[in-house]
NUDRENKOL-343034 format. One record per residue (C-alpha): residue number from 1; x negated, y negated, z negated. Coordinates in steps of 0.05 Angstrom, whole numbers, always signed. Example, Ala and Ser with C-alpha at 12.3 -4.5 7.8 and 13.67 -1.06 7.14 Angstrom:
BEGIN
VEXTI,resi,px,py,pz
VEXTI,1,-246,+90,-156
VEXTI,2,-273,+21,-143
This chain:
BEGIN
VEXTI,resi,px,py,pz
VEXTI,1,-1689,-2381,-2051
VEXTI,2,-1672,-2342,-1992
VEXTI,3,-1707,-2280,-1961
VEXTI,4,-1701,-2230,-1905
VEXTI,5,-1705,-2155,-1912
VEXTI,6,-1733,-2110,-1857
VEXTI,7,-1725,-2034,-1857
VEXTI,8,-1768,-1992,-1813
VEXTI,9,-1738,-1920,-1805
VEXTI,10,-1806,-1889,-1786
VEXTI,11,-1820,-1817,-1765
VEXTI,12,-1846,-1791,-1832
VEXTI,13,-1828,-1852,-1876
VEXTI,14,-1781,-1911,-1887
VEXTI,15,-1821,-1979,-1898
VEXTI,16,-1779,-2036,-1928
VEXTI,17,-1809,-2108,-1928
VEXTI,18,-1781,-2170,-1961
VEXTI,19,-1800,-2237,-1932
VEXTI,20,-1794,-2307,-1948
VEXTI,21,-1768,-2353,-1897
VEXTI,22,-1838,-2374,-1878
VEXTI,23,-1855,-2303,-1864
VEXTI,24,-1897,-2291,-1925
VEXTI,25,-1890,-2223,-1954
VEXTI,26,-1853,-2219,-2022
VEXTI,27,-1858,-2144,-2030
VEXTI,28,-1865,-2077,-1994
VEXTI,29,-1842,-2006,-2008
VEXTI,30,-1848,-1940,-1975
VEXTI,31,-1815,-1871,-1982
VEXTI,32,-1830,-1807,-1945
VEXTI,33,-1792,-1749,-1921
VEXTI,34,-1809,-1686,-1886
VEXTI,35,-1806,-1663,-1814
VEXTI,36,-1786,-1589,-1804
VEXTI,37,-1815,-1544,-1747
VEXTI,38,-1775,-1480,-1747
VEXTI,39,-1814,-1461,-1684
VEXTI,40,-1876,-1497,-1652
VEXTI,41,-1828,-1535,-1603
VEXTI,42,-1778,-1558,-1655
VEXTI,43,-1787,-1624,-1698
VEXTI,44,-1723,-1636,-1741
VEXTI,45,-1705,-1680,-1800
VEXTI,46,-1651,-1682,-1848
VEXTI,47,-1611,-1746,-1835
VEXTI,48,-1577,-1746,-1906
VEXTI,49,-1647,-1742,-1936
VEXTI,50,-1672,-1799,-1898
VEXTI,51,-1608,-1841,-1917
VEXTI,52,-1615,-1826,-1992
VEXTI,53,-1692,-1842,-1987
VEXTI,54,-1678,-1908,-1952
VEXTI,55,-1626,-1927,-2004
VEXTI,56,-1674,-1910,-2061
VEXTI,57,-1734,-1948,-2032
VEXTI,58,-1693,-2007,-2015
VEXTI,59,-1657,-2012,-2082
VEXTI,60,-1725,-2006,-2120
VEXTI,61,-1754,-2062,-2077
VEXTI,62,-1695,-2108,-2087
VEXTI,63,-1693,-2095,-2164
VEXTI,64,-1767,-2102,-2171
VEXTI,65,-1788,-2159,-2123
VEXTI,66,-1725,-2194,-2098
VEXTI,67,-1673,-2198,-2151
VEXTI,68,-1724,-2206,-2209
VEXTI,69,-1751,-2268,-2174
VEXTI,70,-1679,-2294,-2155
VEXTI,71,-1684,-2288,-2083
VEXTI,72,-1619,-2284,-2042
VEXTI,73,-1619,-2235,-1985
VEXTI,74,-1593,-2271,-1921
VEXTI,75,-1607,-2213,-1870
VEXTI,76,-1622,-2142,-1868
VEXTI,77,-1656,-2124,-1799
VEXTI,78,-1667,-2051,-1778
VEXTI,79,-1720,-2016,-1733
VEXTI,80,-1727,-1944,-1718
VEXTI,81,-1771,-1896,-1682
VEXTI,82,-1747,-1881,-1612
VEXTI,83,-1716,-1816,-1575
VEXTI,84,-1679,-1788,-1638
VEXTI,85,-1615,-1749,-1628
VEXTI,86,-1559,-1729,-1678
VEXTI,87,-1496,-1698,-1661
VEXTI,88,-1435,-1715,-1707
VEXTI,89,-1363,-1693,-1710
VEXTI,90,-1301,-1737,-1707
VEXTI,91,-1309,-1754,-1783
VEXTI,92,-1379,-1775,-1772
VEXTI,93,-1409,-1713,-1807
VEXTI,94,-1476,-1688,-1776
VEXTI,95,-1468,-1622,-1738
VEXTI,96,-1545,-1620,-1728
VEXTI,97,-1608,-1638,-1759
VEXTI,98,-1638,-1701,-1729
VEXTI,99,-1678,-1682,-1669
VEXTI,100,-1740,-1725,-1666
VEXTI,101,-1783,-1756,-1609
VEXTI,102,-1836,-1698,-1620
VEXTI,103,-1787,-1645,-1602
VEXTI,104,-1802,-1605,-1540
VEXTI,105,-1747,-1552,-1542
VEXTI,106,-1719,-1581,-1478
VEXTI,107,-1780,-1565,-1434
VEXTI,108,-1737,-1522,-1386
VEXTI,109,-1684,-1573,-1381
VEXTI,110,-1735,-1628,-1368
VEXTI,111,-1768,-1587,-1316
VEXTI,112,-1700,-1578,-1278
VEXTI,113,-1683,-1649,-1282
VEXTI,114,-1753,-1667,-1257
VEXTI,115,-1744,-1631,-1191
VEXTI,116,-1670,-1649,-1182
VEXTI,117,-1643,-1699,-1129
VEXTI,118,-1618,-1743,-1187
VEXTI,119,-1686,-1753,-1222
VEXTI,120,-1710,-1813,-1182
VEXTI,121,-1642,-1847,-1188
VEXTI,122,-1642,-1836,-1265
VEXTI,123,-1712,-1856,-1276
VEXTI,124,-1706,-1921,-1236
VEXTI,125,-1641,-1939,-1271
VEXTI,126,-1661,-1922,-1341
VEXTI,127,-1737,-1937,-1341
VEXTI,128,-1747,-1872,-1385
VEXTI,129,-1795,-1820,-1359
VEXTI,130,-1765,-1748,-1355
VEXTI,131,-1793,-1706,-1411
VEXTI,132,-1766,-1666,-1472
VEXTI,133,-1771,-1730,-1516
VEXTI,134,-1712,-1760,-1479
VEXTI,135,-1645,-1755,-1512
VEXTI,136,-1615,-1747,-1445
VEXTI,137,-1651,-1677,-1438
VEXTI,138,-1636,-1662,-1513
VEXTI,139,-1564,-1667,-1498
VEXTI,140,-1570,-1623,-1437
VEXTI,141,-1608,-1572,-1481
VEXTI,142,-1547,-1572,-1527
VEXTI,143,-1500,-1564,-1472
VEXTI,144,-1539,-1507,-1443
VEXTI,145,-1563,-1470,-1506
VEXTI,146,-1513,-1491,-1559
VEXTI,147,-1444,-1499,-1523
VEXTI,148,-1407,-1487,-1587
VEXTI,149,-1442,-1551,-1619
VEXTI,150,-1437,-1588,-1555
VEXTI,151,-1361,-1577,-1554
VEXTI,152,-1351,-1599,-1624
VEXTI,153,-1394,-1662,-1618
VEXTI,154,-1353,-1724,-1619
VEXTI,155,-1412,-1774,-1613
VEXTI,156,-1488,-1769,-1601
VEXTI,157,-1528,-1819,-1641
VEXTI,158,-1594,-1843,-1659
VEXTI,159,-1620,-1843,-1732
VEXTI,160,-1609,-1917,-1732
VEXTI,161,-1537,-1910,-1709
VEXTI,162,-1523,-1861,-1763
VEXTI,163,-1553,-1902,-1817
VEXTI,164,-1518,-1965,-1797
VEXTI,165,-1452,-1925,-1789
VEXTI,166,-1461,-1902,-1863
VEXTI,167,-1472,-1973,-1890
VEXTI,168,-1421,-2014,-1847
VEXTI,169,-1373,-1964,-1813
VEXTI,170,-1395,-1984,-1744
VEXTI,171,-1424,-1942,-1691
VEXTI,172,-1473,-1983,-1650
VEXTI,173,-1540,-1978,-1617
VEXTI,174,-1586,-2035,-1596
VEXTI,175,-1607,-2043,-1523
VEXTI,176,-1677,-2033,-1542
VEXTI,177,-1667,-1962,-1574
VEXTI,178,-1611,-1948,-1522
VEXTI,179,-1661,-1959,-1464
VEXTI,180,-1701,-1903,-1497
VEXTI,181,-1649,-1851,-1489
VEXTI,182,-1653,-1840,-1413
VEXTI,183,-1579,-1857,-1411
VEXTI,184,-1578,-1935,-1405
VEXTI,185,-1582,-1976,-1343
VEXTI,186,-1635,-2026,-1365
VEXTI,187,-1616,-2076,-1311
VEXTI,188,-1539,-2076,-1326
VEXTI,189,-1547,-2060,-1402
VEXTI,190,-1491,-2010,-1394
VEXTI,191,-1491,-1934,-1399
VEXTI,192,-1513,-1903,-1332
VEXTI,193,-1460,-1863,-1293
VEXTI,194,-1511,-1815,-1260
VEXTI,195,-1545,-1799,-1327
VEXTI,196,-1476,-1791,-1362
VEXTI,197,-1452,-1744,-1308
VEXTI,198,-1519,-1704,-1310
VEXTI,199,-1510,-1699,-1389
VEXTI,200,-1437,-1678,-1380
VEXTI,201,-1414,-1733,-1428
VEXTI,202,-1375,-1795,-1426
VEXTI,203,-1395,-1865,-1451
VEXTI,204,-1345,-1858,-1506
VEXTI,205,-1389,-1803,-1535
VEXTI,206,-1445,-1854,-1545
VEXTI,207,-1450,-1913,-1593
VEXTI,208,-1433,-1986,-1567
VEXTI,209,-1493,-2012,-1537
VEXTI,210,-1505,-2081,-1564
VEXTI,211,-1564,-2137,-1562
VEXTI,212,-1618,-2133,-1612
VEXTI,213,-1591,-2196,-1651
VEXTI,214,-1520,-2163,-1658
VEXTI,215,-1487,-2163,-1722
VEXTI,216,-1446,-2102,-1733
VEXTI,217,-1414,-2125,-1796
VEXTI,218,-1427,-2128,-1870
VEXTI,219,-1448,-2075,-1918
VEXTI,220,-1389,-2032,-1946
VEXTI,221,-1368,-2055,-2013
VEXTI,222,-1399,-1994,-2053
VEXTI,223,-1469,-2011,-2024
VEXTI,224,-1461,-2085,-2036
VEXTI,225,-1449,-2071,-2109
VEXTI,226,-1500,-2016,-2111
VEXTI,227,-1555,-2056,-2081
VEXTI,228,-1531,-2123,-2117
VEXTI,229,-1527,-2162,-2053
VEXTI,230,-1481,-2216,-2036
VEXTI,231,-1420,-2205,-1988
VEXTI,232,-1450,-2258,-1942
VEXTI,233,-1511,-2214,-1928
VEXTI,234,-1515,-2199,-1855
VEXTI,235,-1540,-2138,-1820
VEXTI,236,-1578,-2145,-1754
VEXTI,237,-1578,-2085,-1704
VEXTI,238,-1653,-2099,-1692
VEXTI,239,-1696,-2062,-1646
VEXTI,240,-1739,-2001,-1634
VEXTI,241,-1804,-1997,-1673
VEXTI,242,-1841,-2001,-1606
VEXTI,243,-1809,-2064,-1584
VEXTI,244,-1815,-2097,-1652
VEXTI,245,-1889,-2079,-1657
VEXTI,246,-1901,-2110,-1592
VEXTI,247,-1861,-2174,-1609
VEXTI,248,-1894,-2179,-1677
VEXTI,249,-1966,-2166,-1647
VEXTI,250,-1963,-2237,-1610
VEXTI,251,-1981,-2209,-1541
VEXTI,252,-1936,-2252,-1499
VEXTI,253,-1994,-2272,-1452
VEXTI,254,-1990,-2225,-1389
VEXTI,255,-2067,-2211,-1397
VEXTI,256,-2056,-2179,-1468
VEXTI,257,-2035,-2111,-1491
VEXTI,258,-2021,-2081,-1559
VEXTI,259,-2042,-2013,-1584
VEXTI,260,-1999,-1984,-1641
VEXTI,261,-2020,-1924,-1679
VEXTI,262,-1979,-1897,-1733
VEXTI,263,-1954,-1827,-1733
VEXTI,264,-1948,-1830,-1658
VEXTI,265,-1982,-1884,-1613
VEXTI,266,-1971,-1926,-1553
VEXTI,267,-2001,-1981,-1509
VEXTI,268,-1951,-2036,-1489
VEXTI,269,-1942,-2103,-1455
VEXTI,270,-1885,-2153,-1451
VEXTI,271,-1859,-2182,-1387
VEXTI,272,-1798,-2210,-1354
VEXTI,273,-1794,-2156,-1301
VEXTI,274,-1797,-2082,-1299
VEXTI,275,-1861,-2047,-1282
VEXTI,276,-1843,-1999,-1229
VEXTI,277,-1888,-1935,-1228
VEXTI,278,-1884,-1892,-1167
VEXTI,279,-1908,-1832,-1209
VEXTI,280,-1854,-1845,-1262
VEXTI,281,-1905,-1849,-1318
VEXTI,282,-1886,-1914,-1349
VEXTI,283,-1829,-1932,-1394
VEXTI,284,-1791,-1998,-1391
VEXTI,285,-1751,-2017,-1449
VEXTI,286,-1703,-2073,-1463
VEXTI,287,-1726,-2128,-1510
VEXTI,288,-1675,-2183,-1495
VEXTI,289,-1634,-2209,-1438
VEXTI,290,-1693,-2230,-1399
VEXTI,291,-1754,-2188,-1426
VEXTI,292,-1778,-2116,-1424
VEXTI,293,-1832,-2077,-1461
VEXTI,294,-1869,-2033,-1414
VEXTI,295,-1922,-1981,-1429
VEXTI,296,-1935,-1911,-1448
VEXTI,297,-1920,-1873,-1513
VEXTI,298,-1964,-1818,-1539
VEXTI,299,-1948,-1756,-1586
VEXTI,300,-2021,-1758,-1607
VEXTI,301,-2026,-1813,-1660
VEXTI,302,-2044,-1811,-1735
VEXTI,303,-2002,-1750,-1743
VEXTI,304,-2061,-1709,-1710
VEXTI,305,-2111,-1737,-1758
VEXTI,306,-2066,-1722,-1815
VEXTI,307,-2058,-1650,-1792
VEXTI,308,-2135,-1645,-1791
VEXTI,309,-2138,-1675,-1861
VEXTI,310,-2089,-1627,-1886
VEXTI,311,-2123,-1564,-1855
VEXTI,312,-2195,-1581,-1866
VEXTI,313,-2201,-1639,-1918
VEXTI,314,-2221,-1638,-1989
VEXTI,315,-2167,-1660,-2041
VEXTI,316,-2196,-1690,-2102
VEXTI,317,-2126,-1698,-2130
VEXTI,318,-2064,-1656,-2112
VEXTI,319,-2026,-1683,-2053
VEXTI,320,-2070,-1744,-2048
VEXTI,321,-2073,-1744,-1970
VEXTI,322,-2092,-1814,-1965
VEXTI,323,-2157,-1808,-2004
VEXTI,324,-2173,-1744,-1967
VEXTI,325,-2163,-1780,-1900
VEXTI,326,-2206,-1841,-1922
VEXTI,327,-2261,-1791,-1942
VEXTI,328,-2260,-1756,-1875
VEXTI,329,-2261,-1824,-1839
VEXTI,330,-2320,-1842,-1879
VEXTI,331,-2354,-1774,-1859
VEXTI,332,-2337,-1790,-1784
VEXTI,333,-2371,-1855,-1789
VEXTI,334,-2431,-1819,-1804
VEXTI,335,-2433,-1781,-1738
VEXTI,336,-2459,-1813,-1673
VEXTI,337,-2414,-1835,-1620
VEXTI,338,-2392,-1775,-1579
VEXTI,339,-2394,-1728,-1640
VEXTI,340,-2459,-1695,-1615
VEXTI,341,-2424,-1672,-1550
VEXTI,342,-2362,-1647,-1586
VEXTI,343,-2293,-1666,-1551
VEXTI,344,-2222,-1658,-1577
VEXTI,345,-2158,-1656,-1534
VEXTI,346,-2105,-1681,-1586
VEXTI,347,-2044,-1650,-1555
VEXTI,348,-2019,-1614,-1616
VEXTI,349,-1944,-1634,-1602
VEXTI,350,-1952,-1630,-1526
VEXTI,351,-1961,-1698,-1495
VEXTI,352,-1919,-1757,-1464
VEXTI,353,-1960,-1811,-1431
VEXTI,354,-2001,-1807,-1391
VEXTI,355,-1996,-1732,-1372
VEXTI,356,-1923,-1721,-1390
VEXTI,357,-1937,-1647,-1405
VEXTI,358,-1898,-1617,-1464
VEXTI,359,-1935,-1552,-1456
VEXTI,360,-2006,-1584,-1465
VEXTI,361,-2040,-1560,-1531
VEXTI,362,-2098,-1582,-1578
VEXTI,363,-2167,-1561,-1556
VEXTI,364,-2240,-1570,-1589
VEXTI,365,-2293,-1566,-1532
VEXTI,366,-2367,-1561,-1537
VEXTI,367,-2370,-1533,-1606
VEXTI,368,-2442,-1509,-1622
VEXTI,369,-2474,-1481,-1687
VEXTI,370,-2500,-1546,-1710
VEXTI,371,-2435,-1580,-1713
VEXTI,372,-2408,-1602,-1782
VEXTI,373,-2342,-1626,-1808
VEXTI,374,-2363,-1699,-1797
VEXTI,375,-2371,-1684,-1722
VEXTI,376,-2300,-1650,-1720
VEXTI,377,-2268,-1710,-1756
VEXTI,378,-2303,-1759,-1709
VEXTI,379,-2284,-1718,-1648
VEXTI,380,-2208,-1718,-1671
VEXTI,381,-2209,-1792,-1677
VEXTI,382,-2246,-1806,-1611
VEXTI,383,-2196,-1760,-1578
VEXTI,384,-2135,-1795,-1604
VEXTI,385,-2168,-1860,-1578
VEXTI,386,-2186,-1834,-1511
VEXTI,387,-2114,-1817,-1501
VEXTI,388,-2098,-1889,-1515
VEXTI,389,-2150,-1910,-1465
VEXTI,390,-2118,-1863,-1414
VEXTI,391,-2053,-1901,-1423
VEXTI,392,-2089,-1969,-1419
VEXTI,393,-2116,-1945,-1350
VEXTI,394,-2051,-1930,-1328
VEXTI,395,-2024,-1998,-1350
VEXTI,396,-2081,-2036,-1314
VEXTI,397,-2057,-2010,-1246
VEXTI,398,-2000,-2058,-1263
VEXTI,399,-2031,-2113,-1304
VEXTI,400,-2099,-2143,-1313
VEXTI,401,-2111,-2134,-1385
VEXTI,402,-2167,-2175,-1415
VEXTI,403,-2151,-2173,-1491
VEXTI,404,-2122,-2122,-1539
VEXTI,405,-2084,-2134,-1603
VEXTI,406,-2077,-2073,-1650
VEXTI,407,-2029,-2054,-1708
VEXTI,408,-2006,-1994,-1749
VEXTI,409,-2042,-1967,-1807
VEXTI,410,-2086,-1920,-1768
VEXTI,411,-2105,-1969,-1712
VEXTI,412,-2118,-2022,-1763
VEXTI,413,-2175,-1984,-1799
VEXTI,414,-2241,-2023,-1785
VEXTI,415,-2275,-1958,-1761
VEXTI,416,-2220,-1948,-1712
VEXTI,417,-2215,-2018,-1691
VEXTI,418,-2289,-2018,-1668
VEXTI,419,-2281,-1953,-1631
VEXTI,420,-2221,-1981,-1593
VEXTI,421,-2262,-2043,-1573
VEXTI,422,-2321,-1998,-1553
VEXTI,423,-2278,-1951,-1514
VEXTI,424,-2237,-2001,-1478
VEXTI,425,-2296,-2053,-1474
VEXTI,426,-2247,-2106,-1492
VEXTI,427,-2244,-2156,-1550
VEXTI,428,-2192,-2130,-1602
VEXTI,429,-2155,-2175,-1649
VEXTI,430,-2118,-2156,-1714
VEXTI,431,-2060,-2194,-1742
VEXTI,432,-2053,-2219,-1812
VEXTI,433,-1994,-2169,-1822
VEXTI,434,-2015,-2095,-1810
VEXTI,435,-1941,-2079,-1797
VEXTI,436,-1924,-2113,-1734
VEXTI,437,-1858,-2075,-1734
VEXTI,438,-1837,-2111,-1796
VEXTI,439,-1862,-2176,-1768
VEXTI,440,-1823,-2167,-1704
VEXTI,441,-1760,-2158,-1749
VEXTI,442,-1777,-2220,-1788
VEXTI,443,-1789,-2259,-1723
VEXTI,444,-1724,-2239,-1691
VEXTI,445,-1685,-2255,-1755
VEXTI,446,-1720,-2320,-1765
VEXTI,447,-1700,-2340,-1694
VEXTI,448,-1631,-2322,-1713
VEXTI,449,-1634,-2369,-1772
VEXTI,450,-1655,-2425,-1723
VEXTI,451,-1729,-2428,-1740
VEXTI,452,-1751,-2415,-1671
VEXTI,453,-1712,-2433,-1607
VEXTI,454,-1726,-2362,-1577
VEXTI,455,-1766,-2298,-1588
VEXTI,456,-1821,-2321,-1542
VEXTI,457,-1836,-2382,-1586
VEXTI,458,-1829,-2337,-1648
VEXTI,459,-1880,-2286,-1619
VEXTI,460,-1933,-2337,-1601
VEXTI,461,-1929,-2363,-1672
VEXTI,462,-1964,-2300,-1694
VEXTI,463,-2037,-2310,-1720
VEXTI,464,-2090,-2264,-1700
VEXTI,465,-2146,-2274,-1749
VEXTI,466,-2197,-2224,-1734
VEXTI,467,-2230,-2208,-1667
VEXTI,468,-2274,-2142,-1659
VEXTI,469,-2323,-2148,-1601
VEXTI,470,-2344,-2085,-1560
VEXTI,471,-2411,-2054,-1561
VEXTI,472,-2435,-2047,-1492
VEXTI,473,-2486,-1993,-1511
VEXTI,474,-2429,-1950,-1543
VEXTI,475,-2382,-1966,-1484
VEXTI,476,-2431,-1931,-1437
VEXTI,477,-2431,-1871,-1480
VEXTI,478,-2357,-1866,-1484
VEXTI,479,-2347,-1874,-1411
VEXTI,480,-2387,-1811,-1398
VEXTI,481,-2352,-1774,-1451
VEXTI,482,-2282,-1797,-1429
VEXTI,483,-2297,-1774,-1358
VEXTI,484,-2303,-1702,-1387
VEXTI,485,-2243,-1710,-1429
VEXTI,486,-2202,-1731,-1369
VEXTI,487,-2229,-1674,-1326
VEXTI,488,-2215,-1622,-1380
VEXTI,489,-2142,-1647,-1388
VEXTI,490,-2130,-1640,-1312
VEXTI,491,-2164,-1573,-1308
VEXTI,492,-2128,-1543,-1367
VEXTI,493,-2057,-1561,-1342
VEXTI,494,-2046,-1490,-1312
VEXTI,495,-2073,-1457,-1372
VEXTI,496,-2030,-1494,-1417
VEXTI,497,-1971,-1467,-1378
VEXTI,498,-1996,-1398,-1376
VEXTI,499,-2005,-1401,-1451
VEXTI,500,-1935,-1422,-1461
VEXTI,501,-1909,-1366,-1417
VEXTI,502,-1943,-1310,-1455
């Protein structure tokens, strides 16, 4: 029997799935790793720790669920979170920690680029909004603030490029992740000269940009032996987590959008053309030769509720964060929509779409003496979902969205599913596999094997089994609360800047 392995290099954890050739789940394993915040604007990880964690989780899954049942691994397909940056020397050794999407240290550099003559040309060519998340901005920060490291750097990589280099010896980056760097021309699928010039680097200092179905080679012998896989096992470059989440959500119809909420969050659509936004708020990432994934990413996903749980939750068992979060969600469900006039702006890590303000910060607004923890918990969840609605409104300027599909461990909670339906006033569908990222990896690999003629046919095969219908009464409540949420965000922009400058 043959199987497919998908490896998702997420923000806070690696998730490994084993699928049979019909898309059934053989097994799943997960391993976590920390993010370091040396200062409030810094978000870093240890790439070696991630690599070791990935190997450990993969080997355990193979031993327990794959080899023990006599499955043969045909393909290993990768996905990864976007916008990461790692500087390495000529031997491939890291010179820095991995700088993640949540890192805002390049605020000054982003502001300078935003107002430069090159900004329009770079955004139009690359489809990536100008923000500290962008690897382009991170490279400029290194050039300006750490010229010693900048001069020593042989290549600037993403996390996935580093992992695949360790496993195969090849330095590649798929078009999907490459189009999240602010450095790739999304029309020509080549590194963009204007962006390279602004960054002060050459194309040779970046990985080879390849299609998502590219095979960079086979596992090096030591990993084949250690993992117990065949020399014929193939590696697929794969895609970004965002593009795979959209592919695996089955939202190919132009009237559908998908909402993903894991650590970060996003609202996305698929199309065969770039969505040109005059305000430069939308991203446009390459999926394959003829399709793009467009939408807006938010910093304010499940990681915000996790923060709330860590600070204010009760831990019945040491380090049992999931149970603590479940208890808080149960409490939140006991509060009325609107959390008794308590609002939360969820910008703990600054924000990307739709406001693109790295200096934004979290705010509880409307606190009164009768508010209890359940109101704060509900306000946090509603604040995260109001931000999703903000991005959805932005997308609806370009698309007539009539249905939503949701995925991700946070979005797929029944309580959150109903809130999303009520806030958007749209029907919300949930797939049979909560991890649409891994499903996207399976669908790409199954297409390579020949089970589907193309990825459109593969995506349309996704079954959406549950539909949550909106509550009109609750929507009327949320519409009024959202109006205050939106006004607050706009009014506080200057105060966020003033606070940052103190």
